[in-house]
C-alpha positions as CSV (number, residue, x, y, z in Angstrom):
1,M,-19.8,39.8,11.5
2,E,-16.9,37.8,13.2
3,S,-14.3,39.7,15.0
4,D,-10.7,39.8,14.1
5,H,-9.7,37.6,16.9
6,V,-11.9,34.7,15.7
7,G,-11.0,35.2,12.2
8,H,-7.2,34.8,13.3
9,S,-7.6,31.8,15.6
10,R,-9.3,29.7,13.1
11,P,-6.5,29.0,10.8
12,V,-4.3,28.2,14.0
13,A,-7.0,25.9,15.3
14,V,-7.1,24.0,12.0
15,S,-3.3,23.7,11.9
16,F,-3.4,22.4,15.4
17,I,-5.9,19.8,14.6
18,H,-4.1,18.7,11.4
19,R,-0.6,18.5,12.9
20,T,-1.6,16.7,16.2
21,F,-4.9,14.7,16.1
22,I,-5.1,14.1,12.2
23,Q,-1.5,13.2,12.0
24,R,-1.8,11.0,15.1
25,L,-4.8,9.2,13.8
26,I,-3.7,8.6,10.2
27,R,0.0,8.5,10.8
28,T,0.8,11.3,8.5
29,T,-0.1,14.9,7.3
30,L,-2.6,15.2,4.6
31,G,0.2,16.7,2.5
32,K,2.4,13.7,2.9
33,L,-0.3,11.2,2.4
34,V,-0.5,12.4,-1.2
35,F,3.0,11.4,-1.7
36,G,2.7,8.5,0.6
37,L,5.1,9.5,3.1
38,R,5.0,8.9,6.8
39,L,6.9,10.5,9.6
40,R,8.6,8.0,12.0
41,R,11.1,8.1,14.8
42,E,14.6,6.7,14.8
43,D,13.3,3.4,16.3
44,G,10.6,3.0,13.7
45,S,7.7,4.0,16.0
46,Y,5.4,6.8,15.1
47,P,5.4,10.0,17.1
48,T,3.1,10.3,20.5
49,L,0.3,12.7,20.5
50,G,2.5,14.5,23.2
51,Q,5.4,14.7,20.8
52,L,3.2,16.0,17.9
53,I,1.7,18.6,20.3
54,K,5.3,19.8,21.3
55,Q,6.4,20.1,17.8
56,W,3.4,22.0,16.7
57,F,4.2,24.6,19.5
58,I,7.8,24.7,18.4
59,G,6.7,25.4,14.9
60,I,4.1,27.9,15.7
61,F,6.3,29.8,17.9
62,G,9.1,29.9,15.5
63,A,6.6,31.2,12.9
64,L,5.6,33.9,15.2
65,E,9.1,35.0,15.8
66,I,10.0,35.1,12.0
67,L,7.0,37.3,11.6
68,T,7.5,39.6,14.4
69,V,11.4,40.1,13.5
70,S,10.5,40.8,9.8
71,S,7.8,43.1,10.6
């Protein structure tokens, strides 16, 4: 039986891999891919891996803040 710590960290790990490495590899997220959308910067280039990681951390901390405030 897995501990709660492992059970809660798995979705976070999948989110990180999806929003950073997969998006960098295929130039879009899987959801955007369904609709033929791609994320580009103002200059037309694709986000770097570092930018994607930064955005993921901003998003995850924002979500945690919302969850802790609403609890």
